C-alpha positions in Angstrom: -28.2 10.5 8.8 -26.2 8.1 6.6 -27.8 7.0 3.4 -25.7 3.9 2.8 -23.6 1.5 4.9 -20.4 -0.1 3.8 -18.2 -2.7 5.4 -14.6 -2.5 4.4 -12.1 -5.4 4.9 -8.4 -6.1 4.2 -5.4 -6.7 6.3 -2.1 -8.4 7.0 0.0 -5.4 6.0 -0.6 -1.6 5.9 -0.8 -1.9 2.1 -4.1 -3.8 2.5 -5.5 -1.1 4.9 -4.3 2.4 3.7 -6.2 2.3 0.4 -9.4 1.6 2.4 -8.6 4.6 4.7 -7.9 6.7 1.6 -11.5 6.1 0.4 -13.2 7.0 3.6 -13.3 10.8 3.1 -15.0 10.3 -0.3 -17.4 7.8 1.2 -18.4 10.0 4.1 -19.0 12.9 1.7 -21.4 10.7 -0.1 -23.3 9.8 3.1 -21.8 6.4 3.8 -21.6 4.9 7.3 -18.3 2.9 7.4 -17.6 -0.2 9.4 -14.5 -2.5 9.2 -13.9 -6.2 9.5 -10.3 -7.4 10.1 -8.5 -10.1 12.0 -8.5 -10.2 15.7 -4.9 -9.3 16.2 -3.6 -8.1 12.8 -1.8 -4.8 12.0 -5.1 -3.5 10.5 -6.8 -3.5 13.9 -4.6 -0.8 15.3 -4.5 1.3 12.1 -8.3 1.2 11.7 -9.0 2.0 15.4 -6.6 4.9 15.3 -8.8 6.3 12.4 -11.9 6.0 14.7 -13.6 3.5 12.5 -15.8 0.9 14.2 -13.9 -2.4 14.0 -14.9 -6.1 14.2 -12.3 -8.8 14.5 -12.9 -12.3 13.1 -11.0 -15.6 12.9 -8.8 -15.9 9.8 -6.3 -18.5 8.6 -3.2 -17.4 6.8 -3.0 -18.1 3.0 0.4 -19.7 2.2 2.0 -20.6 -1.1 4.4 -23.0 0.6 4.1 -26.2 2.7 3.3 -25.7 6.3 1.4 -28.0 8.8 -0.9 -25.0 9.5 -2.2 -25.3 6.0 -4.3 -28.2 7.2 -5.8 -26.3 10.2 -6.2 -22.8 8.8 -9.0 -23.7 6.4 -11.2 -24.4 9.4 -10.3 -20.9 10.7 -11.5 -19.5 7.4 -14.8 -21.4 7.7 -15.2 -20.1 11.2 -14.4 -16.6 9.9 -17.2 -16.9 7.3 -19.8 -17.6 10.1 -18.5 -14.8 12.2 -18.6 -12.3 9.3 -22.0 -13.6 8.4 -23.3 -12.7 11.9 -21.8 -9.2 11.6 -23.5 -8.8 8.2 -26.8 -9.9 9.7 -26.5 -7.3 12.4 -25.1 -4.4 10.3 -27.0 -5.0 7.0 -24.5 -3.2 4.8 -25.4 -2.1 1.3 -22.0 -3.1 0.0 -18.7 -4.7 1.0 -15.4 -3.3 -0.2 -12.3 -5.6 0.0 -8.7 -4.6 -0.3 -7.3 -8.1 -0.1 -5.1 -9.9 2.4 -6.1 -13.2 4.0 -8.7 -11.8 6.3 -10.8 -10.5 3.4 -11.6 -14.0 2.1 -14.2 -15.1 4.7 -15.7 -11.6 4.7 -16.2 -11.6 0.9 -17.6 -15.2 1.0 -20.1 -14.2 3.8 -21.3 -11.2 1.9 -21.8 -13.1 -1.3 -23.8 -15.8 0.5 -26.1 -13.0 1.8 -26.4 -11.4 -1.7 -24.6 -8.3 -0.6 -22.7 -6.6 -3.5 -18.9 -7.0 -3.2 -16.4 -4.7 -4.8 -12.7 -5.7 -4.4 -9.5 -3.8 -5.4 -6.2 -5.2 -6.5 -3.2 -2.9 -6.3 -0.6 -5.1 -8.0 -0.4 -6.2 -11.6 -1.2 -9.8 -10.9 -3.9 -10.6 -8.4 -2.8 -11.8 -4.9 -3.8 -15.1 -3.6 -6.6 -13.6 -1.5 -8.2 -11.8 -4.4 -7.8 -15.0 -6.6 -9.8 -16.9 -4.0 -12.3 -14.1 -3.5 -12.8 -13.3 -7.2 -15.7 -15.7 -7.8 -17.6 -14.1 -5.0 -17.0 -10.5 -6.1 -19.2 -8.5 -8.4 -16.4 -6.2 -9.5 -12.6 -6.2 -9.1 -11.0 -2.8 -9.5 -7.4 -2.8 -10.7 -4.6 -0.3 -10.6 -2.6 -1.3 -13.7 -4.1 -1.7 -17.2 -2.0 -4.9 -17.5 -4.1 -6.4 -14.7 -7.3 -6.6 -16.7 -6.2 -9.7 -18.6 -6.0 -11.6 -15.3 -9.6 -10.9 -14.2 -12.3 -13.3 -15.5 -16.0 -12.8 -16.1 -15.9 -9.2 -17.2 -15.5 -8.2 -13.6 -12.3 -6.1 -14.1 -12.5 -2.3 -13.9 -9.5 0.0 -14.4 -9.7 2.6 -11.6 -6.2 3.3 -10.5 -5.2 3.3 -6.9 -7.0 5.2 -4.0 -4.6 7.8 -2.7 -4.8 9.3 0.8 -5.8 13.0 0.4 -3.4 14.0 3.2 -0.4 12.9 1.1 -1.1 15.9 -1.1 -1.3 18.3 1.8 2.3 17.9 3.1 4.6 20.8 3.8 8.3 20.8 2.9 8.9 23.4 5.6 7.2 21.3 8.3 9.1 18.2 7.0 12.5 19.9 7.3 11.6 21.3 10.7 10.6 17.9 12.0 14.0 16.5 11.0 16.0 19.5 12.1 17.3 20.0 8.5 18.0 23.4 6.9 17.4 22.6 3.2 21.1 23.2 2.3 21.3 19.7 0.8 18.8 17.7 -1.2 16.7 15.2 0.8 16.9 11.4 0.2 13.9 9.7 1.7 14.1 5.9 2.3 11.1 3.7 3.0 11.2 -0.1 3.2 7.5 -0.9 3.6 5.4 -1.0 6.7 7.5 -3.8 8.4 10.8 -2.4 7.3 13.4 -4.1 5.0 16.7 -5.6 6.0 18.0 -5.3 2.5 17.1 -1.7 2.1 18.2 -0.8 5.7 21.6 -2.5 5.2 22.5 -0.9 1.8 21.6 2.5 3.1 23.7 2.1 6.3 26.6 0.4 4.5 26.9 3.5 2.2 25.8 6.1 4.7 29.0 8.2 4.8 29.2 8.4 1.0 25.5 9.3 0.7 25.7 12.0 3.4 28.3 13.9 1.2 25.4 14.8 -1.1 22.2 14.3 0.9 20.4 14.8 4.1 18.7 11.4 4.8 15.3 10.5 6.2 15.1 6.8 6.8 11.9 5.0 7.8 13.4 1.7 8.9 10.6 -0.3 10.4 9.8 -1.5 13.9 12.8 -2.5 16.0 15.2 -1.5 13.2 16.7 1.7 14.7 20.5 1.6 14.8 21.4 3.3 18.1 25.0 3.7 17.0 23.8 6.1 14.3 21.4 8.2 16.4 23.8 11.2 16.5 24.9 11.0 12.9 24.6 14.5 11.4 22.3 14.7 8.4 20.7 11.2 9.1 17.3 10.8 10.8 15.9 7.4 11.3 12.4 6.5 12.4 10.7 3.2 13.0 7.4 4.4 11.7 5.9 7.8 10.9 2.2 8.6 10.6 1.0 12.2 10.9 4.3 13.6 9.7 4.6 11.3 6.6 3.0 13.8 4.1 5.4 16.5 5.3 8.5 14.2 5.0 7.4 13.0 1.5 6.9 16.6 0.4 10.4 17.5 1.7 12.0 14.6 -0.3 13.9 15.3 -3.5 14.4 11.6 -4.1 12.9 8.4 -2.7 14.3 4.9 -2.3 11.6 2.4 -1.6 10.2 -1.1 -2.0 7.7 -1.3 -4.9 4.4 -1.9 -3.2 1.7 -0.5 -5.6 0.1 1.8 -3.0 3.3 3.5 -2.2 4.6 3.9 -5.7 1.4 5.5 -6.9 1.6 8.0 -4.1 5.2 8.8 -5.2 3.8 9.2 -8.8 1.1 11.6 -7.7 3.7 13.7 -5.9 6.1 13.5 -8.9 9.0 12.2 -6.8 12.0 10.6 -8.6 12.3 7.1 -7.2 14.7 4.2 -7.1 12.8 1.1 -6.5 14.2 -2.1 -4.8 11.4 -4.6 -5.3 10.9 -7.6 -2.9 12.6 -10.6 -4.5 10.8 -13.6 -5.9 12.5 -15.6 -3.1 10.4 -13.8 -0.5 7.2 -13.1 -2.5 5.2 -14.0 -5.6 7.2 -11.4 -7.6 4.4 -8.8 -7.7 6.7 -5.9 -6.7 9.1 -6.8 -9.5 6.3 -6.5 -12.0 5.2 -3.2 -10.4 8.7 -1.8 -10.6 9.3 -2.9 -14.1 6.0 -1.3 -15.2 7.1 2.0 -13.7 10.5 1.8 -15.2 9.0 1.1 -18.6 6.8 4.3 -18.2 10.0 6.3 -17.3 8.7 7.1 -13.8 11.4 5.2 -11.8 14.7 3.5 -11.8 15.0 -0.1 -10.6 17.6 -2.2 -8.9 16.8 -5.8 -7.9 18.0 -7.3 -4.6 20.2 -9.9 -6.3 22.1 -7.1 -8.2 22.9 -4.9 -5.2 26.5 -4.2 -4.4 27.8 -1.0 -2.8 29.1 0.0 -6.1 26.0 -0.8 -8.2 23.7 0.9 -5.6 25.7 4.1 -5.5 25.8 4.1 -9.3 22.0 3.9 -9.4 21.7 6.7 -6.9 23.9 8.9 -9.0 21.8 8.0 -12.1 18.7 9.0 -10.1 20.2 12.4 -9.5 21.2 12.8 -13.2 17.8 11.8 -14.5 15.8 13.8 -11.9 14.2 16.2 -14.4 13.6 13.5 -17.0 11.7 11.4 -14.5 9.7 14.3 -13.2 8.7 15.3 -16.8 7.6 11.7 -17.5 5.5 11.5 -14.3 3.8 14.8 -15.0 2.8 13.5 -18.5 1.6 10.2 -17.1 -2.1 9.4 -17.2 -2.3 7.8 -13.8 -4.2 9.9 -11.3 -5.8 9.4 -8.0 -8.3 6.5 -8.2 -10.6 7.5 -5.4 -13.5 8.9 -7.5 -13.3 6.0 -10.0 -13.5 3.4 -7.2 -16.4 5.2 -5.6 -18.2 5.3 -8.9 -17.9 1.5 -9.1 -19.2 1.1 -5.5 -22.2 3.3 -6.2 -23.0 1.5 -9.4 -23.1 -1.9 -7.6 -25.4 -0.6 -4.9 -27.8 0.7 -7.5 -27.6 -2.6 -9.4 -28.5 -4.6 -6.3 
């Protein structure tokens, strides 16, 4: 019989869901019953249900940093979501709520706070996202991944925990990864990942330089939904997938180098695996610039190389890939010396502390 009950929330992208899932094995080992609140039709619904976690969908407006007519109607959806989440809290009576951010988390956090239920949130990026900024007054603790983040958290609520990492990431097999792709290990493996939704910029620069890259590497390319290039399906040494789930730990273990966006959850997984990485952060034109800060922090620590979207040409990109190969051992050495580890136990400790302080 479970000793505690936790409601987890977060959604909008896989980055707001996967750290929650990463925590679940530790929670279950400590006698937690886990439930999840997300949006009625967001990406989190499918991911959470696939993990066999009981799921509640609520109304949720989108939080935008730009003008849109929906900005006038969506606050009413948030208010509706608060009432819906409140009904769920009344029924489930959780001991604690854990929020990973994303717009759906705001009404859940507010509803929990109104019912005097402890709330622990987690921020992956250096600067808090809009959802966590809005939720922060209603949180008891805000766990952060980067030390630089603590200065942005008010009220002595910030706790440096690192990022929760999925345990299965550490259990991958290079042999299984090579077999899945039909590779023989005679070339080094270049693994490309553009985020859960794919990246047009990353996909384009890989495919524009594919023939040159294939001279040195076998390539595994996670390109995102509806981004398969059928003209390249039979290209020797090049395997493209819309999305990979069960095989992802094997593919990451098989990789010698990674080219990726700079979402915090992903880059900390690369760090734990000691994979030399070239980061292409999402530009400020399409985001609040959090990935640029993440990437620059990793570059400063000597964990990764960085090239920004605005600086990408075929020549500059290939030069960076060559530099990645040249600095492989140096980057691995820096990562092995780094202090950043899996944050699962540290986050669990904060959750347990808030339950006991209730």
